[in-house]
C-alpha positions in Angstrom: -120.5 3.1 -188.5 -122.2 5.1 -185.8 -122.5 1.9 -183.6 -118.7 1.4 -183.8 -118.1 5.1 -183.1 -119.8 4.7 -179.7 -119.1 1.0 -179.0 -115.3 1.0 -179.6 -114.4 3.6 -176.9 -116.7 1.8 -174.5 -115.1 -1.6 -175.1 -111.6 0.1 -174.8 -112.7 1.7 -171.5 -114.0 -1.6 -170.2 -110.7 -3.3 -171.1 -108.7 -0.6 -169.3 -111.0 -0.8 -166.3 -110.6 -4.6 -166.2 -106.8 -4.4 -166.5 -106.7 -1.7 -163.8 -108.9 -3.7 -161.5 -106.7 -6.8 -162.0 -103.6 -4.7 -161.3 -105.1 -3.4 -158.1 -106.1 -6.9 -157.0 -102.5 -8.2 -157.6 -101.1 -5.3 -155.6 -103.4 -6.0 -152.7 -102.5 -9.7 -152.8 -98.8 -8.9 -153.0 -99.1 -6.5 -150.0 -101.0 -9.1 -148.0 -98.4 -11.7 -148.8 -95.6 -9.4 -147.8 -97.3 -8.6 -144.5 -97.9 -12.2 -143.8 -94.2 -13.0 -144.5 -93.1 -10.2 -142.1 -95.5 -11.5 -139.4 -94.1 -15.0 -139.8 -90.6 -13.6 -139.6 -91.5 -11.7 -136.5 -93.1 -14.7 -134.9 -89.9 -16.7 -135.6 -87.7 -14.0 -134.1 -90.0 -13.8 -131.0 -89.8 -17.6 -130.5 -86.0 -17.5 -130.9 -85.6 -14.6 -128.4 -87.8 -16.4 -125.9 -85.6 -19.5 -126.2 -82.5 -17.5 -125.7 -84.0 -15.8 -122.6 -85.0 -19.2 -121.2 -81.4 -20.4 -121.7 -80.0 -17.4 -120.0 -82.4 -17.8 -117.1 -81.4 -21.4 -116.7 -77.7 -20.6 -116.7 -78.2 -17.8 -114.2 -80.0 -20.1 -111.9 -77.2 -22.7 -112.2 -74.7 -20.0 -111.5 -76.6 -18.8 -108.4 -76.6 -22.3 -107.0 -72.8 -22.6 -107.6 -72.2 -19.3 -105.9 -74.3 -20.4 -102.9 -72.3 -23.7 -102.7 -69.0 -21.7 -102.9 -70.2 -19.4 -100.1 -70.9 -22.4 -97.9 -67.4 -23.8 -98.7 -65.7 -20.5 -98.0 -67.5 -20.3 -94.6 -66.2 -23.8 -93.8 -62.7 -22.9 -94.8 -62.8 -19.6 -92.8 -63.9 -21.6 -89.7 -61.1 -24.1 -90.2 -58.5 -21.3 -90.6 -59.8 -19.5 -87.5 -59.5 -22.7 -85.5 -56.0 -23.5 -86.6 -54.4 -20.1 -86.5 -53.6 -19.1 -82.9 -55.0 -15.8 -81.8 -52.5 -13.3 -80.5 
């Protein structure tokens, strides 16, 4: 009787401690998993933004080349117009 009087609360406390430790461990694992998912999401977004930036840079380079070509053609046209229109 005396043994159970001291032993039962100890067993009950040990069970509560074990359950609390397990709950804490699950919370830690869940938090680590969520942080990993967030990091993976961030890495995916970073890769996507880098791809978009590269695409925009490529298009800007192509546009710059087109503008340069147009400037040359406009200069040629200006020269032809100046030669053909008589000066006053």
